[in-house]
MOPAC internal coordinates of N, CA, C and O (Angstrom, degrees):
PM7 1SCF
backbone

  N    0.0000 0     0.00 0     0.00 0    0    0    0
  C    1.4468 1     0.00 0     0.00 0    1    0    0
  C    1.5281 1   110.87 1     0.00 0    2    1    0
  O    1.2310 1   120.75 1   142.13 1    3    2    1
  N    1.3264 1   116.16 1   -37.87 1    3    2    1
  C    1.4613 1   119.59 1  -179.60 1    5    3    2
  C    1.5260 1   110.76 1   -65.94 1    6    5    3
  O    1.2310 1   120.39 1   140.73 1    7    6    5
  N    1.3390 1   116.86 1   -39.27 1    7    6    5
  C    1.4651 1   120.32 1   178.82 1    9    7    6
  C    1.5218 1   111.42 1   -63.77 1   10    9    7
  O    1.2310 1   120.28 1   144.94 1   11   10    9
  N    1.3163 1   117.08 1   -35.06 1   11   10    9
  C    1.4589 1   120.52 1   178.45 1   13   11   10
  C    1.5227 1   110.46 1   -65.71 1   14   13   11
  O    1.2310 1   120.20 1   143.28 1   15   14   13
  N    1.3170 1   117.23 1   -36.72 1   15   14   13
  C    1.4594 1   121.11 1   177.88 1   17   15   14
  C    1.5156 1   111.91 1   -66.33 1   18   17   15
  O    1.2310 1   120.46 1   140.11 1   19   18   17
  N    1.3178 1   116.72 1   -39.89 1   19   18   17
  C    1.4659 1   121.13 1   178.18 1   21   19   18
  C    1.5252 1   109.80 1   -65.91 1   22   21   19
  O    1.2310 1   120.40 1   136.84 1   23   22   21
  N    1.3152 1   116.84 1   -43.16 1   23   22   21
  C    1.4643 1   121.03 1   178.61 1   25   23   22
  C    1.5275 1   110.79 1   -63.00 1   26   25   23
  O    1.2310 1   120.20 1   137.18 1   27   26   25
  N    1.3132 1   117.22 1   -42.82 1   27   26   25
  C    1.4607 1   121.22 1   178.26 1   29   27   26
  C    1.5269 1   110.71 1   -62.00 1   30   29   27
  O    1.2310 1   120.22 1   137.17 1   31   30   29
  N    1.3234 1   117.18 1   -42.83 1   31   30   29
  C    1.4650 1   120.86 1   178.27 1   33   31   30
  C    1.5275 1   110.51 1   -61.94 1   34   33   31
  O    1.2310 1   120.07 1   137.77 1   35   34   33
  N    1.3288 1   117.48 1   -42.23 1   35   34   33
  C    1.4634 1   121.21 1   178.68 1   37   35   34
  C    1.5238 1   111.20 1   -61.98 1   38   37   35
  O    1.2310 1   120.58 1   136.48 1   39   38   37
  N    1.3149 1   116.49 1   -43.52 1   39   38   37
  C    1.4670 1   120.81 1   179.25 1   41   39   38
  C    1.5254 1   110.41 1   -63.57 1   42   41   39
  O    1.2310 1   119.95 1   136.64 1   43   42   41
  N    1.3222 1   117.69 1   -43.36 1   43   42   41
  C    1.4630 1   120.85 1  -179.65 1   45   43   42
  C    1.5235 1   111.95 1   -65.70 1   46   45   43
  O    1.2310 1   120.22 1   138.50 1   47   46   45
  N    1.3249 1   117.18 1   -41.50 1   47   46   45
  C    1.4646 1   120.48 1   178.15 1   49   47   46
  C    1.5289 1   110.40 1   -64.33 1   50   49   47
  O    1.2310 1   120.63 1   136.97 1   51   50   49
  N    1.3363 1   116.39 1   -43.03 1   51   50   49
  C    1.4637 1   120.40 1   178.55 1   53   51   50
  C    1.5187 1   110.96 1   -62.33 1   54   53   51
  O    1.2310 1   120.18 1   136.51 1   55   54   53
  N    1.3099 1   117.27 1   -43.49 1   55   54   53
  C    1.4597 1   121.61 1   178.44 1   57   55   54
  C    1.5196 1   111.06 1   -62.38 1   58   57   55
  O    1.2310 1   120.35 1   136.10 1   59   58   57
  N    1.3279 1   116.94 1   -43.90 1   59   58   57
  C    1.4640 1   121.38 1   179.60 1   61   59   58
  C    1.5254 1   110.98 1   -59.11 1   62   61   59
  O    1.2310 1   120.41 1   129.68 1   63   62   61
  N    1.3320 1   116.81 1   -50.32 1   63   62   61
  C    1.4580 1   119.50 1  -178.15 1   65   63   62
  C    1.5245 1   112.18 1   -69.61 1   66   65   63
  O    1.2310 1   119.83 1   150.12 1   67   66   65
  N    1.3141 1   117.92 1   -29.88 1   67   66   65
  C    1.4633 1   120.72 1   177.08 1   69   67   66
  C    1.5218 1   110.99 1   -64.88 1   70   69   67
  O    1.2310 1   120.76 1   145.13 1   71   70   69
  N    1.3170 1   116.16 1   -34.87 1   71   70   69
  C    1.4614 1   120.35 1  -178.56 1   73   71   70
  C    1.5241 1   112.85 1   -84.14 1   74   73   71
  O    1.2310 1   119.67 1   151.51 1   75   74   73
  N    1.3201 1   118.23 1   -28.49 1   75   74   73
  C    1.4638 1   120.27 1  -173.60 1   77   75   74
  C    1.5230 1   114.30 1  -101.46 1   78   77   75
  O    1.2310 1   119.31 1   154.27 1   79   78   77
  N    1.3154 1   118.93 1   -25.73 1   79   78   77
  C    1.4673 1   121.43 1  -178.50 1   81   79   78
  C    1.5279 1   109.03 1  -109.54 1   82   81   79
  O    1.2310 1   119.64 1   -59.19 1   83   82   81
  N    1.3211 1   118.29 1   120.81 1   83   82   81
  C    1.4669 1   120.32 1  -173.65 1   85   83   82
  C    1.5280 1   114.79 1   -65.97 1   86   85   83
  O    1.2310 1   119.54 1   154.89 1   87   86   85
  N    1.3187 1   118.49 1   -25.11 1   87   86   85
  C    1.4634 1   119.92 1  -176.63 1   89   87   86
  C    1.5212 1   113.29 1  -106.27 1   90   89   87
  O    1.2310 1   119.71 1  -171.01 1   91   90   89
  N    1.3236 1   118.16 1     8.99 1   91   90   89
  C    1.4633 1   120.28 1  -177.90 1   93   91   90
  C    1.5183 1   111.72 1   -74.06 1   94   93   91
  O    1.2310 1   120.09 1   132.37 1   95   94   93
  N    1.3183 1   117.43 1   -47.63 1   95   94   93
  C    1.4717 1   121.53 1  -174.61 1   97   95   94
  C    1.5273 1   110.97 1   -94.15 1   98   97   95
  O    1.2310 1   120.80 1  -121.73 1   99   98   97
  N    1.3316 1   116.09 1    58.27 1   99   98   97
  C    1.4627 1   120.62 1   177.21 1  101   99   98
  C    1.5261 1   109.00 1  -116.52 1  102  101   99
  O    1.2310 1   120.29 1   -26.39 1  103  102  101
  N    1.3240 1   117.06 1   153.61 1  103  102  101
  C    1.4699 1   119.05 1   178.86 1  105  103  102
  C    1.5304 1   112.82 1   -58.73 1  106  105  103
  O    1.2310 1   120.26 1   142.54 1  107  106  105
  N    1.3237 1   117.10 1   -37.46 1  107  106  105
  C    1.4601 1   119.99 1   179.60 1  109  107  106
  C    1.5162 1   112.41 1   -63.92 1  110  109  107
  O    1.2310 1   120.53 1   138.99 1  111  110  109
  N    1.3176 1   116.59 1   -41.01 1  111  110  109
  C    1.4615 1   120.17 1   178.95 1  113  111  110
  C    1.5242 1   110.61 1   -69.41 1  114  113  111
  O    1.2310 1   120.07 1   140.48 1  115  114  113
  N    1.3158 1   117.48 1   -39.52 1  115  114  113
  C    1.4669 1   120.39 1   177.97 1  117  115  114
  C    1.5282 1   110.20 1   -61.00 1  118  117  115
  O    1.2310 1   120.30 1   139.44 1  119  118  117
  N    1.3292 1   117.02 1   -40.56 1  119  118  117
  C    1.4622 1   120.71 1   177.92 1  121  119  118
  C    1.5275 1   110.85 1   -62.41 1  122  121  119
  O    1.2310 1   120.38 1   137.19 1  123  122  121
  N    1.3257 1   116.88 1   -42.81 1  123  122  121
  C    1.4688 1   120.69 1   178.73 1  125  123  122
  C    1.5266 1   111.05 1   -62.53 1  126  125  123
  O    1.2310 1   120.36 1   139.91 1  127  126  125
  N    1.3237 1   116.91 1   -40.09 1  127  126  125
  C    1.4652 1   120.86 1   179.02 1  129  127  126
  C    1.5260 1   110.19 1   -64.40 1  130  129  127
  O    1.2310 1   120.10 1   135.58 1  131  130  129
  N    1.3373 1   117.42 1   -44.42 1  131  130  129
  C    1.4623 1   120.46 1  -179.88 1  133  131  130
  C    1.5249 1   111.95 1   -65.85 1  134  133  131
  O    1.2310 1   120.15 1   144.42 1  135  134  133
  N    1.3302 1   117.32 1   -35.58 1  135  134  133
  C    1.4676 1   120.48 1   176.83 1  137  135  134
  C    1.5220 1   109.64 1   -64.94 1  138  137  135
  O    1.2310 1   119.91 1   137.12 1  139  138  137
  N    1.3258 1   117.78 1   -42.88 1  139  138  137
  C    1.4631 1   120.97 1   178.86 1  141  139  138
  C    1.5293 1   111.19 1   -63.64 1  142  141  139
  O    1.2310 1   120.54 1   140.85 1  143  142  141
  N    1.3230 1   116.57 1   -39.15 1  143  142  141
  C    1.4667 1   119.86 1   177.60 1  145  143  142
  C    1.5226 1   109.92 1   -63.37 1  146  145  143
  O    1.2310 1   120.42 1   137.54 1  147  146  145
  N    1.3273 1   116.81 1   -42.46 1  147  146  145
  C    1.4638 1   120.77 1  -179.21 1  149  147  146
  C    1.5284 1   111.47 1   -65.71 1  150  149  147
  O    1.2310 1   120.32 1   142.09 1  151  150  149
  N    1.3184 1   117.00 1   -37.91 1  151  150  149
  C    1.4619 1   120.62 1  -179.41 1  153  151  150
  C    1.5252 1   110.79 1   -70.85 1  154  153  151
  O    1.2310 1   120.08 1   141.70 1  155  154  153
  N    1.3196 1   117.45 1   -38.30 1  155  154  153
  C    1.4621 1   121.80 1  -174.40 1  157  155  154
  C    1.5183 1   113.97 1   -83.26 1  158  157  155
  O    1.2310 1   119.63 1   172.33 1  159  158  157
  N    1.3238 1   118.31 1    -7.67 1  159  158  157
  C    1.4657 1   118.95 1  -179.75 1  161  159  158
  C    1.4994 1   111.44 1  -108.99 1  162  161  159
  O    1.2310 1   120.10 1   180.00 1  163  162  161

């Protein structure tokens, strides 16, 4: 149940920034995020 809450929070934050920041939901930014995830794990 706790993991579902974390996932829901992540989805809501992503949705919020996608709607309010013009450059958040771009392929280039998604690539940068995935690279950072790969480096940090």
